[in-house]
N, C-alpha and C positions, 0 to 999 in steps of 0.2 A: 633300494636294498638288493644286493646280489647274493644268491644262494648257490651252493654246489649242486650240480645237475648231472645226470647221466641218462643216456638212452641205450636200451638193450633190446636184443632180439631173443624172444622166449619160445621154447619148444622148437628150437632151430638147430638142425644138424650142422649148419654152417651159417655164417652171417647173411642177413637179408633173405632168409628163407622161412621165418616163423612169424611171430606176432610182436610188433614193436611196443615198447613200454617206455614212458618217461618217468624218471624218479627225481624228485626234488628233496634235498636233504635239509636238515635244521629248520624245519618249517613250522616250529611251535608258535611263532608270532603271527602267522598268516591266518586271517579269518577265513571261514568256510567259503564265503562269497568270492574271495580272491582265488582260492584253490579251484573253485568251479570255473571262474573266468579263464584261468590258465589252462585247465583241461579242455575247455571249449575252443580256445584259440589254437592249442596244439593239434586238436582234431584226431588224436589217437583213440583207440577203443578204450584205453584207460591210462590215467596218469596217477601216480601215487606220491604221497607226501610223508616223509619220515619224521617222526616226533619222538620225544622222550616217553618211555613207557609209564603207564599208570600202575601196572601190576609189577610187583617186585621180581617175579619170576620171568618176566619178559625181557628180551634183549633190546627191543625197540617197538615202537607202535607205528602203524601206518593208517592213513586214510586214502580211500580209493575213489576216484571220480571218473565217470564217463563224460562225454560231451554234454550229456543231458541230466546228470545227477550223480549222487553219491551211492556207493554200494557198500554193504556190510562185509562182503567177502568176494573175492574173485581169484581164480587160480593162476592165470599168467602174471598178474601183478604180485601174487604171493611169491612165486619162484623168482621173478625178475627183481623185486625189491630186495629179497634175501641175497641174491647174487651181487647186486650193486652194493649192499651194505658190507658184505664180506670183502669185495674187491676194493672198497674204500678203506679197509683196515679194521672193520668191525670184529670184535672178539666176543664170541658167545660165552655165556656162563657155563654151558656144558660143552665139552670139546667136540662131541659128535652130533650135536643137535642145536639148532637155532630155534628160539621160542619167539614167535611173532604175535603181537597183540593187534587185533583188528576188531571190527564191529561184531563179529560172532564169537569173540573171546580169544583164547590162546590157540594158535595153530603151530604145530611142530613141523619143522623143515629139517630134513637130514641131508648132510653133504655127502654125496656118493663118491665124487672124485673131482679133481681139477684136471680137466682133459687137456687144456693148453692155456697159454697166456691169455688172460681176459676171457676165459671160458670156464663155466661151472656146470656140473651135472648135479642136480638137486631133486628131491622129491618131498612133497608135503603130504601130511596126513589128512585125508579127505574128511571134512566135517560130516556128521551124520545127516542123512537125507530123509526128508519127509516125503512120502509117496502117496498121491491121491488120484482118484478117478477123474477123467476128463469129461466134462459135460457133453452129451451127444451133439447138441446144436453147435457148440463151439468147435468140436472136432470136425464137423461137416464144413464149417466156415473156414477153418484153417486148411483143410485139405483142398478146398476150392481155391484159396489164395496161393497154394503151392502147386496147383495143377495135378493133384494126386487123386486117385480113386481109393475108396475105402478098402478095396481088395489088395492094394499095395501096402497097407498098414498092418503089420503083425501084432503090434501092441502100442498102447499110448498111456501116458501118465503125466500128472503134475509132479515135478521134482523140485524140491526146495531145500537148499543147503545154505541159505543166505539170499543169493539170487534165486528167482523162481522161473523155471523153464517148463513149457509144455513140450514134452518129449515124444517123439515118434520113432519106433523101431520098424524100419521098412524092409521090403523083401530082398533088396540087394544094394550093394554099393553103387552099381550103375544107375539105379533109380535115384539115389541120393545125388549123384553128380549131374544128372540130367535136369534137376529142378531149376526153374526160372521163376522165383517167387514174385508175387505182386506185393512189393514192399509197402506201398501206400495203404493197401488193405490191412496188412499185418500191423502197421503203425496205428491205423484207426481202431483195430481190435485191441490194441494195448497189450499184446502178448509177445513175449520172447519165445521163439520156437527153436528147439534143437532136434535135428534129424540125424539118424544113423542107419547104416545097413551093412550086412556082411560082404566082405570081399570073397572072391573065389579062392579055393584052397591053393596055396603056393604063393600068394601075394605076401609081401613083407609085413603088411598091416592086416589085422583081423577085421577091422571095420573102417568105414569112411564116415566122417562126422562133418556136419555143417551147422552153423549157428546164425540165426536170423534175429537181429535185435533192433529193428527199426524204431521200436518204441523207446529206446534209449539213445537214438541218434546214430546207431551203427547198423546199417542195412545187413552186412554180413561180417562177422568177426573172423579173422584169419585162423586163430587157434584158441580154444576156450577151455581153461583148466577147470573152472567150476562146473561147466556142463559135462565135461568128461568124467569128473569125479562123481556126479550124480548118476550119469549113465552107467558107470561101472558098477556102482552099488545096486542099481535097479536090475541091470541085465545079468550080472553074476548071480543075483538072487533068483532070477527067473531061470537060471541055468542055460541062458542063451549064449553066454560067453564063458570062457575058462577064467581061472583066477589070476592068470598072467597073460597079458596080450599087449599089442601095440595098436594105437588108433592113429589114422592119418586124417589130417584136416588142412584146409586151405588150398586144395588142389585147384578149384575153380578160380581162385584168386592168384594163381601162379606161385603159390607157396608150397613148401614141402614140410609142413609142420608134422612132428611126430611126438606122440604122448605115450609114455610107458606106464602101464597100469599093473599093479601087483597087489593081491590080497595076501597078507601074511597069516601065519598060523593062529594068531589071536583074532583074526577077522578084520583087522584094520586094512583099509584100502589106501595105498600110496600112489600118488600121481607125480610122475617124474618126467624130466626132460633136460635138454641142454640149453644153457643161457649164454648168449654171446654179448659182451659189452662192445658197442660200436661207436659210442660217443661219450665224451666227458668234458665238463667245463663249468660254466656258471650261467645262471639265468637271472635276468633282471626282473624283479617282481614288484 
């Protein structure tokens, strides 16, 4: 069986600068085991499969797989799949909003503009995050695996908006960029770790973000929408960041990922960025 297929670059100011995503359309007849095998073979941080929606208000449904398992929600697959669906001719029920059905329920994606041929600028409504305290022994173990001292950590928290991240707010972007994690230890601990720190005033981005997910088969993710969504709600709530800012991610991987964060007047946080379609064809499944 051959199915329509697209590959996109998400949170990418220009092609090949962000986080790649594979999208397989018309995947209703594929069993989950086959979806997992395809995602593992492709080896990208996530691969999505587009299906007919189960909820009448949704425009489509998707399932999200990493090389190591299925996720109920993820940010760069949300934006990338929406862009792919629109570029393939998808027509949303609402003219200014796409309703995507995933493991966490309905996620709204608004279309900000079409910047150029095969480019979309989109933003998704961040799901609510659950924030919890990090166990002291685990925090010590994570800091040791990252090569951090506790003095470099301004705040820590468990953040859960579908994916669960152990998040660290560090003293500076330079500390974030200098990290050389022990990925084997992080994998053994079974924890996905997101770190961020502030850039100096005058930098185009307010913060630098890195995401270490060896537990799911991805040692470092280039640009991570779910993590940025959780970080935004946590750090805006702490008044550590303003309600509108840009996050940089992927620098150590030679990427220039950019994530636009905005909290609207109703308190909803939107996570936006550019999506570039770089490949379209068929995949034999």
